[in-house]
C-alpha angles and dihedrals in degrees: 000000000000144000126208121230091246090050090046095048097044105024121149095032106147090345113114131193093261089057089050094054091049091051100046107031098074131124126301119291095217134012141166135196134055096282129096115288095236091247122151096262117167127000114323114256121220123223139035138098123269112213109206130188119205133171124258145124128234095234090061102046115132130179095192115101089203093050126088111281106211091162120072088208090061095048091049095053091043093048093054093048101040126046124217123214089250138007140198110287134210099228099024129029090242125046133173126269126145085355110058095190144003137192134190130218118250091264091052092236104103123056130187121203119195115212117231117267109251097019110151135165119252091265090058098256109140116244113246132191087249089064093050090047093051091048095049090048091051090049090050091054093056118101089259095036093111088058095045094048102024114194093006115115116201092241089059095063114091143154124250104198120321101304106035128082117196122203123186117198124207088234141019112288122174091174096057099114090055087062094058094070124097102017112030090098113165128225133177116284114269095012106166120235090239086059100049096095091061098030113132116242136199100238132113093269133043126215113257096174143339125203129169095334094317124104145176117218122193126208115271104222090185090065114135093207102075141271120344110200102190121084090211149342122226113200118201118191115220123190095213135034091231094057090049091049092049091051091053090049089049090053093244093124132020101218129033106197119214093352096167138228099295090056090048091056092049096050100038094097093049111105091194094058128075114216105204115193126194108191118230093001104147135042113214103182128172111233123221114190109232097189120116114279094033117119084230097052091105109084090215089063090051091050089051091052091053090048091053100061120092097215098186089055092048091053096045096043103033101035096026088234094305095126146033140257115267133204106219093269119114115220103052092164093062112115088223093052108142100248088167093069105102115256108251112239132197113272112166093177093059089042091055093050094048089053093051091048091053092046091237111186104242093178093070128084112229122205122232110198120208142161136213092231090125136023112277101009095111093039088056093055092050094048091047090050090055092049095048088056089070089064092049095260115138113214127177113196114223117196109208129191113258098245093048090046094057094041102043109016111032111096093001107054121103094222126014146137120245135170140209117207090210137071101209140152127311088242094049093058090041092055094044105041113009117039112094091248096049112128088212098047095153098186099037087242119172114176119164091202093052092047092049093051089046092053089050095051096051094036099066141057092196105113097208094050093044093050093053093047089048092054092048088048091056093045092054091048091050091050105038117012129112093245129104102186104181098171151348118243122218116239111240129193128179118211139180112250091249095063110102137189097017111181113267095207124113128234117003087359089085093071091064092101097153093106095051121115136176123238 
């Protein structure tokens, strides 16, 4: 879903949070099965508790909104308790939240965000620019802070009066508001690390209790963003999609978030269950480390790996058809996605020749590290290993516990699977994972041509120049990056028939549950 340059540069003008909620909390975009679609049919009913299941593992639990949320259950809880400056929108990529408007300087280096009128913390304390400044500086100081606020140094974040936050970038960045979604959670100034777990937020729900990854959240009647219908949301953490789906089918929960294709097949015949489908919702790439010393440092080897995979078979077997073939470029939902770049097809003959030219050691066995964090991830690794064997590449799949994976393998492993639970813009992924300075540079990739194209894209408001640079950026990613993106998985939620007005947005948009009500 796109955003025009004018919308991006002047977003939020005259468009408050209440307007945003009305625009983006409508019925589900796509659904299957015989049950109701979850649309907002009839007058919303107040009251009730929504019981939500979300995936997570005890070893990866985090209560810090500025930490790395490997668990979907943690992100769901944090996103309902703490507001970000902006959020994914229904008609634009970036919509107002705690910031109702933003405006750049003419050189696109200085951005000013205005805080929503009436925004208060759960304890009734007004939200000030100083709170936001302190929160953003704390975020910038985290290990992944550079990726979350690229080009912004902590010293260049300041307050202007009580309601305006000023951020000055090291370089022109017309895309900066897009980067304030997801993780720019705001806490009260000077909150101690020891107090984070119980710190008041500004979101539509306040934390009632948290135990072992499970939580109860109660409606925040002071929320500035509009009417919240539910009395409470109870979040239960499940370690496997199947256990979560079984709980839904047994009536123990009302919503199974991101349950996966297998669960969708199982529930398709149930008249009392909604099967809600968000096309192209999740990227599940294989990451090849490009840094010197890695077996995959030679771009010819990476090209061979990309030619080895049978993409259609991966989509059909791993995703049970609930997905689409991808082309090694992250950001397939971008309206400026380069559809004219030829779809890469399987070519084992060319793959073998490239490996020979590169002197790739076919006598070795290479480990492909994966996790079972989401449905199909480990299966994708196993199927790819079988396919690679046909090109003479020996791959051993190693399943790693989630906590160990994120601590020891992510961003440093030579070959591993990862996933992104959002289908965002090309520039979003480039800024987070591929430019040389990216704090989440998963492949250790440093390409001067890519970095130059990226800076040109974000540094201009001229549509023609931007389009040319964006196409070049995607071509370089297609040719040389460390990603093998074989497919995009559909996001699949299961919900009881009584659940109404579920968010239609893909990726992290699905955690925006403030407009849900129960019939």
